[in-house]
Rosetta silent file (secondary structure, phi, psi, omega in degrees, C-alpha in Angstrom):
SEQUENCE: XXXXXXXXXXXXXXXXXXXXXXXXXXXXXXXXXXXXXXXXXXXXXXXXXXXXXXXXXXXXXXXXXXXXXXXXXXXXXXXXXXXXXXXXXXXXXXXXXXXXXXXXXXXXXXXXXXXXXXXXXXXXXXXXXXXXXXXXXXXXXXXXXXXXXXXXXXXXXXXXXXXXXXXXXXXXXXXXXXXXXXXXXXXXXXXXXXXXXXXXXXXXXXXXXXXXXXXXXXXXXXXXXXXXXXXXXXXXXXXXXXXXXXXXXXXXXXXXXXXXXXXXXXXXXXXXXXXXXXXXXXXXXXXXXXXXXXXXXXXXXXXXXXXXXXXXXXXXXXXXXXXXXXXXXXXXX
SCORE:     score description
SCORE:     0.000 S_00000001
   1 L     0.000  130.800 -177.228    0.000    0.000    0.000 S_00000001
   2 L   -71.295  162.813  179.406    1.409    3.378   -1.025 S_00000001
   3 H   -64.066  -33.608  179.212    2.056    6.180    1.442 S_00000001
   4 H   -65.256  -43.603  178.607   -0.688    8.238   -0.221 S_00000001
   5 H   -64.061  -38.427  178.839   -3.231    5.454    0.290 S_00000001
   6 H   -63.838  -42.961  178.408   -2.095    5.091    3.910 S_00000001
   7 H   -61.849  -41.935  178.819   -2.536    8.836    4.502 S_00000001
   8 H   -62.597  -40.668 -179.795   -6.016    8.709    2.951 S_00000001
   9 H   -64.595  -42.325  177.831   -6.930    5.760    5.176 S_00000001
  10 H   -61.117  -39.686 -179.678   -5.711    7.594    8.275 S_00000001
  11 H   -65.059  -43.467  179.026   -7.771   10.615    7.285 S_00000001
  12 H   -63.163  -42.718  179.522  -10.910    8.526    6.802 S_00000001
  13 H   -64.207  -37.884  177.964  -10.405    6.795   10.127 S_00000001
  14 H   -64.364  -44.069 -179.771   -9.923   10.147   11.832 S_00000001
  15 H   -64.749  -41.622  178.949  -13.108   11.528   10.292 S_00000001
  16 H   -63.234  -40.054  179.030  -15.062    8.413   11.229 S_00000001
  17 H   -63.609  -42.406  179.161  -13.767    8.644   14.793 S_00000001
  18 H   -66.284  -35.560 -179.039  -14.794   12.296   15.061 S_00000001
  19 H   -66.969  -32.202 -178.708  -18.214   11.498   13.605 S_00000001
  20 H   -78.039  -21.876 -178.367  -18.814    8.841   16.252 S_00000001
  21 L   -68.499  138.361  176.473  -17.883   11.174   19.084 S_00000001
  22 L   -74.954  134.528  177.918  -20.780   12.751   20.904 S_00000001
  23 L   -63.712  148.161  179.281  -20.710   16.546   20.677 S_00000001
  24 L   -65.343  139.797 -179.532  -19.950   18.295   23.946 S_00000001
  25 L   -66.409  149.706  176.940  -23.050   19.383   25.805 S_00000001
  26 L   -58.465  123.944  178.038  -23.919   23.059   25.873 S_00000001
  27 L    72.546   31.015 -175.224  -22.186   24.583   28.881 S_00000001
  28 L   -65.146  -23.074  178.932  -20.315   21.433   29.847 S_00000001
  29 L   -94.219   -8.050 -177.472  -17.669   23.502   31.668 S_00000001
  30 L   -80.641  154.855  175.803  -20.143   25.812   33.441 S_00000001
  31 L   -74.685  -40.501  178.220  -21.321   25.291   37.009 S_00000001
  32 E  -121.290  126.974 -179.170  -24.931   26.114   36.071 S_00000001
  33 E  -134.423  119.415  173.294  -26.249   25.303   32.599 S_00000001
  34 E  -112.905  123.135 -175.363  -29.787   25.884   31.331 S_00000001
  35 E  -122.600  108.679  178.105  -30.347   24.659   27.786 S_00000001
  36 E    52.374   47.744 -173.404  -33.629   25.540   26.031 S_00000001
  37 E   -75.376  130.279 -178.736  -35.400   25.493   29.412 S_00000001
  38 E  -127.629  134.878  172.878  -39.212   25.424   29.321 S_00000001
  39 E  -137.404  119.447 -178.574  -41.695   25.629   32.196 S_00000001
  40 E  -118.120  129.370  176.919  -45.437   25.585   31.519 S_00000001
  41 E  -108.340  155.302  168.981  -48.077   25.980   34.223 S_00000001
  42 E  -110.564  115.668 -178.997  -51.784   25.301   34.173 S_00000001
  43 E  -125.278  109.410 -179.402  -53.619   28.056   36.044 S_00000001
  44 L    52.694   44.753  178.603  -57.419   27.893   36.146 S_00000001
  45 L    78.342    2.468 -179.960  -57.479   26.086   32.832 S_00000001
  46 E  -107.967  133.721  178.718  -55.098   28.587   31.203 S_00000001
  47 E   -83.551  124.052  179.722  -51.658   27.556   29.995 S_00000001
  48 E  -115.157  120.007  178.671  -48.917   29.884   31.244 S_00000001
  49 E   -95.801   94.454 -176.612  -45.470   29.629   29.658 S_00000001
  50 E   -74.608  -40.459  175.971  -43.190   30.992   32.373 S_00000001
  51 E  -121.587  130.398 -172.094  -39.940   29.912   30.669 S_00000001
  52 E  -124.240   63.696  179.210  -39.846   29.758   26.867 S_00000001
  53 E    82.414   44.459 -176.398  -36.612   28.111   25.798 S_00000001
  54 E   -77.379  134.698  173.154  -34.255   29.946   28.157 S_00000001
  55 E  -113.409  135.373  179.694  -30.479   29.530   27.788 S_00000001
  56 E  -158.393  134.084  174.738  -28.164   30.512   30.630 S_00000001
  57 E  -125.017  133.773  175.577  -24.599   29.688   31.685 S_00000001
  58 E  -130.568  124.860 -178.660  -23.046   30.656   35.034 S_00000001
  59 L   -83.728  156.444  177.216  -19.426   29.854   35.787 S_00000001
  60 L   -60.855  135.135  177.936  -18.130   28.732   39.180 S_00000001
  61 L    87.347   -0.674  178.617  -17.219   31.696   41.374 S_00000001
  62 L   -77.495  157.610  170.020  -19.374   34.239   39.551 S_00000001
  63 E  -120.984  111.622 -168.951  -21.616   36.778   41.265 S_00000001
  64 E  -125.731  138.475  170.695  -24.689   37.260   39.074 S_00000001
  65 E  -108.702  132.254  175.341  -27.902   39.261   39.358 S_00000001
  66 E  -109.788  115.980 -175.284  -30.935   38.075   37.409 S_00000001
  67 E  -118.606  159.403  178.770  -33.393   40.908   36.913 S_00000001
  68 L   170.938  157.047  179.082  -36.751   41.242   35.222 S_00000001
  69 L   -71.134  168.402  176.751  -40.228   42.646   35.631 S_00000001
  70 L   -59.476  131.272 -179.291  -42.999   40.746   37.363 S_00000001
  71 L    88.220    3.671 -178.550  -44.007   37.802   35.195 S_00000001
  72 L   -75.822  -21.575 -179.273  -40.734   37.714   33.261 S_00000001
  73 L   112.090   -1.259 -175.365  -39.892   34.208   34.495 S_00000001
  74 H   -67.657  -38.752  179.452  -37.075   35.016   36.929 S_00000001
  75 H   -69.015  -36.602  175.901  -38.836   33.564   39.997 S_00000001
  76 H   -63.602  -42.528  178.139  -39.675   30.398   38.076 S_00000001
  77 H   -60.342  -42.675  179.644  -36.041   30.077   37.040 S_00000001
  78 H   -63.727  -40.985  178.440  -34.949   30.435   40.656 S_00000001
  79 H   -62.278  -37.974  178.490  -37.418   27.764   41.775 S_00000001
  80 H   -67.625  -47.939 -176.663  -36.041   25.389   39.138 S_00000001
  81 H   -66.626  -30.868 -179.964  -32.387   26.050   39.984 S_00000001
  82 L   -83.654   -1.900  177.776  -32.992   25.658   43.724 S_00000001
  83 L    83.072   10.967 -179.614  -34.654   22.274   43.183 S_00000001
  84 L   -88.506  -16.057 -178.081  -38.099   23.418   44.326 S_00000001
  85 L  -139.052  155.861 -179.623  -39.683   23.049   40.875 S_00000001
  86 L  -115.657  126.454 -179.091  -39.227   20.735   37.896 S_00000001
  87 L   -68.213  162.425  179.983  -39.141   22.191   34.354 S_00000001
  88 L   -79.692  -39.234 -178.082  -41.426   20.952   31.598 S_00000001
  89 E  -156.674  171.028 -179.001  -38.720   20.484   28.969 S_00000001
  90 E    98.123 -161.111 -179.146  -35.127   21.307   28.146 S_00000001
  91 E  -138.305  138.042  177.523  -32.024   20.612   30.192 S_00000001
  92 E  -144.653  129.011 -178.557  -30.793   22.077   33.467 S_00000001
  93 E  -136.232  139.551  173.409  -27.701   21.104   35.416 S_00000001
  94 E  -126.783  111.886 -173.688  -26.037   22.499   38.538 S_00000001
  95 L    59.442 -131.732  179.768  -22.598   20.996   39.119 S_00000001
  96 L   -85.694    0.019 -173.263  -22.967   17.218   38.748 S_00000001
  97 E   -91.404  121.871  173.385  -26.725   17.335   39.443 S_00000001
  98 E   -89.634  105.422 -172.879  -29.169   16.822   36.570 S_00000001
  99 L   -73.538  -11.438  177.165  -32.248   18.630   37.859 S_00000001
 100 L   -82.674  -22.765 -170.780  -34.480   17.003   35.243 S_00000001
 101 L  -113.688    4.200 -175.357  -33.701   13.474   36.391 S_00000001
 102 L   -74.918  144.277  171.701  -33.467   13.702   40.193 S_00000001
 103 L   -80.575  171.881  179.321  -35.674   11.656   42.476 S_00000001
 104 H   -61.007  -40.061  179.316  -37.455   13.226   45.457 S_00000001
 105 H   -66.839  -40.104  178.353  -34.749   11.937   47.790 S_00000001
 106 H   -65.443  -34.367  178.128  -31.999   13.299   45.559 S_00000001
 107 H   -64.342  -39.250  176.865  -33.700   16.696   45.528 S_00000001
 108 H   -63.612  -43.972  179.343  -33.577   16.813   49.309 S_00000001
 109 H   -64.609  -40.437  178.475  -29.872   15.909   49.246 S_00000001
 110 H   -59.832  -46.161 -178.194  -29.240   18.501   46.542 S_00000001
 111 H   -70.737  -25.380 -179.232  -30.866   21.268   48.602 S_00000001
 112 H   -82.642  -28.430 -170.639  -28.998   20.203   51.740 S_00000001
 113 H  -118.266  -32.662 -171.736  -25.507   19.985   50.251 S_00000001
 114 L   -93.502  -36.405 -173.129  -25.200   21.777   46.907 S_00000001
 115 E  -129.997  151.751  170.767  -27.159   25.007   47.295 S_00000001
 116 E  -117.207  157.972 -173.133  -28.105   27.522   49.956 S_00000001
 117 E  -140.812  135.039  175.548  -31.161   29.753   49.807 S_00000001
 118 E  -121.544  120.835  179.755  -32.110   33.163   51.238 S_00000001
 119 L   -85.780  159.871  175.690  -35.766   34.183   51.046 S_00000001
 120 L   -67.138  -44.057 -178.828  -37.046   37.735   50.804 S_00000001
 121 L   -78.484  116.594 -176.297  -39.255   37.292   53.875 S_00000001
 122 H   -60.371  -29.781 -178.946  -36.984   37.170   56.918 S_00000001
 123 H   -63.690  -23.646 -179.779  -39.538   35.059   58.801 S_00000001
 124 H   -83.466  -14.949 -175.691  -38.924   32.205   56.318 S_00000001
 125 H   -91.725  -30.799 -170.685  -35.163   32.224   56.898 S_00000001
 126 L  -126.797  144.641  172.404  -34.877   32.012   60.692 S_00000001
 127 L   -77.274  122.367 -172.818  -36.503   30.087   63.517 S_00000001
 128 L   -65.619  -23.588 -176.245  -38.004   32.796   65.778 S_00000001
 129 L   -95.351    2.984  179.082  -37.314   30.909   69.025 S_00000001
 130 L  -109.790  147.977  174.187  -33.615   30.270   68.271 S_00000001
 131 E   -73.469  167.278 -176.355  -30.700   32.643   68.677 S_00000001
 132 H   -56.158  -49.360 -179.590  -28.637   33.636   65.625 S_00000001
 133 H   -62.176  -39.268 -179.717  -25.864   31.136   66.334 S_00000001
 134 H   -66.510  -34.643  177.154  -28.411   28.397   67.026 S_00000001
 135 H   -62.979  -40.572  179.619  -30.132   29.090   63.686 S_00000001
 136 H   -71.319  -35.205 -178.952  -26.849   28.544   61.864 S_00000001
 137 H   -71.856  -24.789 -173.582  -26.059   25.431   63.894 S_00000001
 138 H   -56.717  -53.300  179.694  -29.473   23.845   63.191 S_00000001
 139 H   -62.849  -28.569  177.481  -28.812   22.545   59.633 S_00000001
 140 H   -71.401  -39.163  176.906  -25.415   21.279   60.793 S_00000001
 141 H   -62.653  -40.141  179.087  -26.990   19.411   63.696 S_00000001
 142 H   -65.987  -25.862  178.650  -29.460   17.819   61.262 S_00000001
 143 L   -89.166    0.123  176.643  -26.495   16.705   59.152 S_00000001
 144 L    85.787   17.193  178.949  -24.839   15.064   62.155 S_00000001
 145 L   -74.914  140.383 -178.165  -22.017   17.582   62.645 S_00000001
 146 L   -64.396  158.143 -174.246  -20.508   17.575   66.155 S_00000001
 147 H   -60.786  -45.327 -177.989  -21.330   20.280   68.685 S_00000001
 148 H   -63.671  -43.434  179.480  -17.869   21.863   68.760 S_00000001
 149 H   -65.856  -36.604  178.197  -17.645   22.046   64.949 S_00000001
 150 H   -62.647  -46.593 -178.111  -21.156   23.523   64.766 S_00000001
 151 H   -65.261  -39.861  179.538  -20.307   26.321   67.184 S_00000001
 152 H   -64.511  -41.301 -179.752  -17.037   27.097   65.421 S_00000001
 153 H   -65.594  -43.022  179.880  -18.779   27.287   62.039 S_00000001
 154 H   -62.962  -43.873  179.925  -21.536   29.562   63.381 S_00000001
 155 H   -63.624  -41.477 -179.977  -18.998   31.875   65.013 S_00000001
 156 H   -62.256  -46.584 -177.502  -16.912   32.036   61.835 S_00000001
 157 H   -68.622  -42.166  179.824  -19.876   32.920   59.595 S_00000001
 158 H   -62.300  -40.153  178.985  -21.368   35.515   61.939 S_00000001
 159 H   -66.205  -43.576 -179.267  -17.998   37.258   62.211 S_00000001
 160 H   -63.472  -34.821 -178.219  -17.448   37.260   58.446 S_00000001
 161 L   -86.893    1.616  175.941  -20.917   38.715   57.872 S_00000001
 162 L    75.955   22.249  179.770  -20.355   41.450   60.443 S_00000001
 163 L  -129.731   34.244  178.085  -23.041   40.317   62.898 S_00000001
 164 H   -59.767  -28.770  179.914  -20.961   38.452   65.480 S_00000001
 165 H   -71.140  -10.284  179.965  -22.599   40.592   68.173 S_00000001
 166 H   -94.243    6.138 -172.712  -25.973   39.013   67.272 S_00000001
 167 L   -53.823  -37.933 -175.987  -24.874   35.481   68.198 S_00000001
 168 L  -105.839   16.570  178.211  -27.110   35.323   71.279 S_00000001
 169 L  -100.731  144.484  173.205  -29.976   37.399   69.895 S_00000001
 170 E   -86.755  163.417 -177.718  -33.252   36.028   68.598 S_00000001
 171 H   -53.347  -37.687 -178.855  -34.704   37.379   65.334 S_00000001
 172 H   -66.236  -15.421 -179.963  -37.116   39.683   67.193 S_00000001
 173 H   -98.984    7.126 -178.321  -34.092   41.363   68.783 S_00000001
 174 L  -118.958  154.871  173.936  -32.421   42.079   65.426 S_00000001
 175 L   -75.726  170.050  179.629  -33.032   44.625   62.663 S_00000001
 176 H   -61.035  -40.291  178.812  -34.157   43.526   59.204 S_00000001
 177 H   -66.388  -39.172  177.385  -30.633   43.874   57.821 S_00000001
 178 H   -64.633  -40.608  178.370  -29.155   41.865   60.683 S_00000001
 179 H   -61.658  -42.174 -179.241  -31.732   39.137   60.137 S_00000001
 180 H   -67.133  -36.622  178.329  -30.859   38.905   56.446 S_00000001
 181 H   -70.306  -35.672  173.763  -27.139   38.656   57.153 S_00000001
 182 H   -66.302  -38.010  178.749  -27.769   35.918   59.704 S_00000001
 183 H   -61.949  -36.589  175.398  -29.990   34.236   57.090 S_00000001
 184 H   -62.641  -39.518  176.804  -27.032   34.266   54.695 S_00000001
 185 H   -61.731  -41.217  177.290  -25.049   32.518   57.422 S_00000001
 186 H   -61.757  -43.536 -179.146  -27.737   29.843   57.719 S_00000001
 187 H   -64.662  -26.882 -178.188  -27.676   29.328   53.943 S_00000001
 188 H   -94.678   -3.370 -172.324  -23.883   28.919   54.058 S_00000001
 189 L   -53.259  -44.189 -175.531  -23.768   26.626   57.088 S_00000001
 190 L   -89.636   15.466  178.557  -23.327   23.410   55.086 S_00000001
 191 L    55.691   57.262  178.338  -20.713   24.983   52.736 S_00000001
 192 L   -71.541  161.689  176.120  -22.802   24.929   49.518 S_00000001
 193 L   -83.966  -25.693 -176.972  -21.263   25.673   46.151 S_00000001
 194 E  -129.374  137.619  174.698  -24.095   28.009   45.136 S_00000001
 195 E  -117.000  119.648  175.698  -26.029   30.611   47.124 S_00000001
 196 E  -101.200  135.996  178.259  -29.409   31.722   45.736 S_00000001
 197 E  -129.421  121.498 -177.684  -31.022   34.891   47.086 S_00000001
 198 E   -99.328  105.120 -179.630  -34.621   35.778   46.228 S_00000001
 199 L    47.245   54.360 -173.523  -35.157   39.558   46.490 S_00000001
 200 L   -65.242  -17.090 -179.496  -32.864   39.705   49.557 S_00000001
 201 L  -111.629   11.429 -173.582  -33.238   43.500   49.825 S_00000001
 202 L   -62.357  -26.925 -177.798  -36.936   43.692   48.964 S_00000001
 203 L  -112.920   20.705 -175.645  -38.018   44.665   52.492 S_00000001
 204 L  -119.043  155.545  174.756  -35.015   46.829   53.415 S_00000001
 205 L   -76.557  173.877 -172.458  -34.160   50.505   53.105 S_00000001
 206 H   -61.094  -47.956 -177.377  -31.394   51.663   50.777 S_00000001
 207 H   -63.503  -42.785  179.826  -28.575   51.853   53.332 S_00000001
 208 H   -68.368  -34.984  177.827  -29.392   48.453   54.829 S_00000001
 209 H   -60.450  -41.710  179.279  -29.720   46.940   51.348 S_00000001
 210 H   -61.735  -40.361  178.871  -26.159   48.006   50.553 S_00000001
 211 H   -61.309  -43.695 -179.488  -24.919   46.267   53.727 S_00000001
 212 H   -66.453  -42.241  179.578  -26.643   43.014   52.753 S_00000001
 213 H   -65.755  -36.018  176.380  -25.331   43.191   49.178 S_00000001
 214 H   -67.027  -33.624  176.060  -21.811   43.840   50.460 S_00000001
 215 H   -64.199  -41.533  177.189  -22.168   40.745   52.663 S_00000001
 216 H   -64.107  -37.742  177.560  -23.045   38.698   49.585 S_00000001
 217 H   -64.748  -40.169  177.834  -20.019   40.138   47.813 S_00000001
 218 H   -62.585  -41.447  177.693  -17.806   39.136   50.749 S_00000001
 219 H   -59.081  -44.077 -179.427  -19.196   35.610   50.615 S_00000001
 220 H   -64.957  -43.670 -176.548  -18.370   35.435   46.921 S_00000001
 221 H   -73.160  -48.855 -170.132  -14.849   36.838   47.348 S_00000001
 222 H   -83.931  -32.574 -178.345  -13.722   35.151   50.553 S_00000001
 223 H  -104.005  -12.194 -179.289  -15.419   31.755   50.296 S_00000001
 224 L    73.807   15.577 -179.330  -15.539   31.390   46.516 S_00000001
 225 L   -76.790  134.573  174.717  -19.263   30.622   46.635 S_00000001
 226 E   -72.621  126.815 -175.234  -21.161   31.284   43.416 S_00000001
 227 E  -114.941  127.658  177.565  -23.849   33.871   44.215 S_00000001
 228 E  -124.535  115.022 -179.398  -27.063   34.277   42.188 S_00000001
 229 E  -108.084  126.676  176.789  -29.387   37.110   43.206 S_00000001
 230 E  -106.102  127.583 -174.923  -32.876   37.339   41.691 S_00000001
 231 E  -156.260  159.617  171.634  -34.482   40.768   41.898 S_00000001
 232 L  -100.262   -3.688 -175.537  -36.744   43.288   40.178 S_00000001
 233 L   -91.097  109.219 -178.426  -34.571   46.157   41.454 S_00000001
 234 H   -61.415  -25.634 -177.771  -32.109   47.325   38.748 S_00000001
 235 H   -66.862  -23.611  178.232  -29.915   49.071   41.351 S_00000001
 236 H   -62.057  -31.635 -176.249  -28.891   45.685   42.766 S_00000001
 237 H   -63.527  -20.565 -179.867  -27.034   44.988   39.538 S_00000001
 238 H   -69.556  -14.236 -175.663  -24.502   47.704   40.391 S_00000001
 239 H  -102.554    6.826 -178.222  -23.122   45.479   43.167 S_00000001
 240 L  -125.981  166.849 -178.732  -22.401   42.376   41.043 S_00000001
 241 L   -76.348  -31.743 -171.549  -20.017   41.455   38.239 S_00000001
 242 E  -144.778  135.929  178.663  -22.683   40.405   35.758 S_00000001
 243 E  -121.006  127.978  177.883  -26.372   41.169   35.298 S_00000001
 244 E  -112.276  123.404  177.803  -28.691   38.975   33.225 S_00000001
 245 E   -96.822  136.733  177.827  -32.052   40.423   32.185 S_00000001
 246 E  -115.246  133.678  175.983  -34.998   38.118   31.524 S_00000001
 247 E  -139.915  129.925  177.924  -37.984   39.111   29.412 S_00000001
 248 L    55.600   39.493  173.640  -40.884   36.894   28.338 S_00000001
 249 L    79.263   10.481  178.511  -39.247   33.751   29.683 S_00000001
 250 E  -136.727  154.767  172.469  -35.912   34.182   27.877 S_00000001
 251 E   -70.257  132.974 -175.245  -32.625   35.902   28.587 S_00000001
 252 E  -113.736  -36.156 -179.092  -32.666   39.197   26.693 S_00000001
 253 E  -155.477  163.411  176.926  -29.515   41.138   27.639 S_00000001
 254 E  -136.989  146.947  172.387  -26.456   41.085   29.870 S_00000001
 255 E  -119.709  124.499  177.720  -24.347   43.757   31.525 S_00000001
 256 E  -108.832  136.647 -179.449  -20.714   42.911   32.331 S_00000001
 257 E  -117.228  138.174  177.602  -18.678   45.034   34.735 S_00000001
 258 E  -142.771  157.151  178.854  -14.928   45.273   34.897 S_00000001
 259 E   -92.428  125.198 -179.231  -12.402   47.519   36.626 S_00000001
 260 E  -110.139  133.484  176.875  -10.454   49.797   34.269 S_00000001
 261 E  -110.762  121.684 -177.824   -7.190   51.479   35.222 S_00000001
 262 L   -83.972 -175.740 -175.437   -6.274   54.597   33.232 S_00000001
 263 L   -67.020  -16.359  178.469   -2.822   55.947   32.444 S_00000001
 264 L   -93.423    0.226 -179.520   -2.769   57.842   35.759 S_00000001
 265 L    85.981    5.762  179.150   -3.437   54.701   37.797 S_00000001
 266 L   -83.037  135.732 -178.561   -7.001   55.737   38.641 S_00000001
 267 E  -100.219  143.645  175.012   -9.527   52.888   38.721 S_00000001
 268 E  -147.124  154.983 -179.965  -13.109   53.041   37.529 S_00000001
 269 E   -92.675  125.788  179.358  -15.844   50.495   36.903 S_00000001
 270 E  -107.782  126.482  179.342  -16.814   50.074   33.257 S_00000001
 271 E  -111.711  128.967  178.867  -20.204   48.532   32.454 S_00000001
 272 E  -123.174  131.157 -178.389  -20.931   47.163   28.976 S_00000001
 273 E  -102.069  137.997 -179.921  -24.366   45.987   27.865 S_00000001
 274 E  -128.518  143.812  166.903  -24.859   43.174   25.358 S_00000001
 275 E   -79.740  147.963 -178.578  -27.888   41.692   23.667 S_00000001
 276 L   -95.568  123.066  174.329  -28.101   37.917   24.121 S_00000001
 277 L   -99.495  110.200 -176.212  -28.033   35.792   20.982 S_00000001
 278 L   -80.837  179.662 -172.257  -29.452   32.409   21.941 S_00000001
 279 L   -70.642  -15.459  176.199  -28.615   29.086   20.349 S_00000001
 280 L   -92.183    2.449  179.825  -31.554   29.364   17.951 S_00000001
 281 L    84.903   13.706 -177.772  -30.240   32.707   16.672 S_00000001
 282 L   -89.519  139.590  175.448  -32.896   34.786   18.448 S_00000001
 283 L  -129.916  134.735  175.238  -32.178   38.284   19.772 S_00000001
 284 L   -94.352  113.706  178.130  -34.606   40.415   21.765 S_00000001
 285 L   -74.557  138.225  177.314  -34.380   44.024   20.598 S_00000001
 286 L   -56.992  143.711 -177.130  -34.823   46.629   23.376 S_00000001
 287 H   -58.074  -40.800 -177.947  -38.313   48.100   23.433 S_00000001
 288 H   -64.703  -31.876  176.421  -37.056   51.681   23.021 S_00000001
 289 H   -66.557  -45.481 -178.576  -35.233   50.676   19.833 S_00000001
 290 H   -62.887  -39.359 -178.082  -38.364   49.074   18.412 S_00000001
 291 H   -70.066  -43.527 -178.280  -40.500   52.084   19.279 S_00000001
 292 H   -62.700  -42.700 -177.294  -38.140   54.712   17.855 S_00000001
 293 H   -94.289    0.891 -179.330  -37.726   52.872   14.541 S_00000001
 294 L    54.018   48.915  177.951  -41.289   51.489   14.567 S_00000001
 295 L   -85.272  128.068  176.895  -40.017   47.938   14.184 S_00000001
 296 L  -161.499  158.179  179.044  -42.739   45.294   14.230 S_00000001
 297 L    54.869 -109.491 -178.028  -43.687   42.065   12.522 S_00000001
 298 L   -92.175  145.714  173.176  -41.204   41.743    9.636 S_00000001
 299 E  -132.959  159.278  178.112  -37.827   43.523    9.440 S_00000001
 300 E   -98.407  140.044  178.921  -35.147   43.657    6.758 S_00000001
 301 E  -120.038  146.449  174.374  -31.630   42.345    7.456 S_00000001
 302 E  -140.805  132.704  178.145  -28.372   42.999    5.649 S_00000001
 303 E   -84.546  116.574  177.983  -25.011   41.397    6.300 S_00000001
 304 L  -101.856 -175.819 -175.708  -22.295   44.052    6.500 S_00000001
 305 L   -61.078  -39.609 -175.121  -18.551   43.685    6.926 S_00000001
 306 L  -133.751   11.167 -178.256  -18.663   43.497   10.731 S_00000001
 307 L  -160.913  173.576  174.497  -22.312   43.600   11.742 S_00000001
 308 E  -111.003  126.613  179.563  -25.904   42.877   10.792 S_00000001
 309 E   -96.309  146.279 -177.301  -28.066   45.898    9.892 S_00000001
 310 E  -127.013  132.329  177.388  -31.820   45.976   10.586 S_00000001
 311 E  -127.273  153.246  170.997  -34.457   48.118    8.825 S_00000001
 312 E   -61.624  153.565 -177.349  -38.236   48.446    9.180 S_00000001
 313 L   -61.541  -32.137 -175.619  -40.169   46.465    6.590 S_00000001
 314 L   -75.053  -17.223 -176.367  -41.561   49.661    5.034 S_00000001
 315 L   -97.276  134.868  176.726  -38.073   51.091    4.342 S_00000001
 316 L   -68.764  135.381  178.567  -36.005   49.887    1.380 S_00000001
 317 L  -101.114  142.038  177.908  -32.730   48.370    2.501 S_00000001
 318 L   -66.650  154.905  178.846  -29.539   48.787    0.483 S_00000001
 319 L   -62.942  131.900 -179.334  -28.119   45.744   -1.180 S_00000001
 320 L   -65.114  142.707  176.304  -25.807   43.960    1.249 S_00000001
 321 L   -74.895  151.503  175.556  -22.123   44.106    0.448 S_00000001
 322 L   -70.153  123.866 -177.541  -20.267   40.913   -0.269 S_00000001
 323 L  -151.134  148.671  174.081  -18.537   39.983    2.953 S_00000001
 324 L   -65.633  153.215  179.104  -17.228   36.886    4.658 S_00000001
 325 L   -62.868  122.721 -176.821  -19.434   35.479    7.363 S_00000001
 326 L   -71.321  156.092  178.022  -18.378   37.352   10.531 S_00000001
 327 L   -76.956  -20.372 -179.855  -17.259   35.533   13.628 S_00000001
 328 L  -146.161  122.949  179.563  -19.575   37.610   15.789 S_00000001
 329 L   -91.043  137.225  177.808  -22.812   39.288   14.694 S_00000001
 330 L  -121.888  149.793  175.616  -23.776   42.567   16.280 S_00000001
 331 E   -82.144  145.436  175.356  -27.041   44.417   16.139 S_00000001
 332 E  -147.245  134.288  175.240  -27.051   47.846   14.629 S_00000001
 333 L  -107.189    0.000    0.000  -29.870   50.269   14.090 S_00000001
C-alpha cells in the first residue's frame, strides 16, 4: 500500500472517529447550565409559559444578578435552579446534578448539600425561638455535625458577615438587615457551592440593602461561593459582576462590569451591555429601539462587513455588500 493510500486511510479513520464522538453538551464547563429550558403551568385552565426556551450559563465563582419585571420568568427560574420546581422540557444542570432526572430523595440531598437559599421574607429564613448562632447550627446538627464544629462554624460565619454581636440574639431582637445577614449565614452553614437569594433586599431601606449586598459580595470573594441574586430592582445589579435580564421567559440582555485602570493609575468600573443571541439565533431588541424605529412584525436584514443591519419592513434596505461570514454578529440600528 502506497504512502498516499495510507494517509487517505488515516484521514478517513480520523473523520469516522470524530463522527462517532458525541458533541460536547452546551455549557459542559459551566457550574450552572440551562439549555432551552421550558416551564409551563396550568392556572385555572389557562396555559402559562413561564420559561420559553431559556439559555443561561453561570461559571463557578461568579456573582450574578438576574433581573426582570414581574411575570418575566425570573422567579420560576430560581425555583427550578434551587430544586423546588421541575421544568417541563429542556435541560438544566447544577454541578454534577441533573435537575431534570433527580428523584425526590436526591432533591432533598441537593438542597442540603449543593445550594443555599435566602428568602425575601426574613420570617422564612430564621426560627423565631432560636438565637442567631443556634439558627446557623441547626442545619449542621441535622447533618450530624458535632457540637464543637457547629459552634465554630456559626462563630466564623457571623464574624465574616459582620453580625458576630448578634450570636445570642433572637430574630425579634435584630433589625431587618441583621436578620438577612444571619440568614445568609444559615444558607452557608453546610458549605454549599451556590447561594441563591430571592429579592434579599426587597423589604429593606437603601442603606441596609447596601450592607446586605456587600455581605453577599464578601461571601463570593472570601469563600468562593457562586452567588445568584434574583431581583426586580435594577440598582442591585450595580453590586455584582454580571447582570442577566430576563424578558418573556428568555434571557434578553447582559451587563458585564470590569475595573479599568487609566494611564494615571485611577480605577473606575466600566459597564458594557450586550444583547443575548441564543442558540436558535434569536435576539430580543430593546423596546425603546423598536419604538423609535417602529419595528414590528417583519424587518429587513443585511449582512455588512462586521455587523448585521436591521431596517423596518416599510423602508427599502440597500443591497448587502459581499462579505465573509463574521465571527460575531452585532445588532445595529
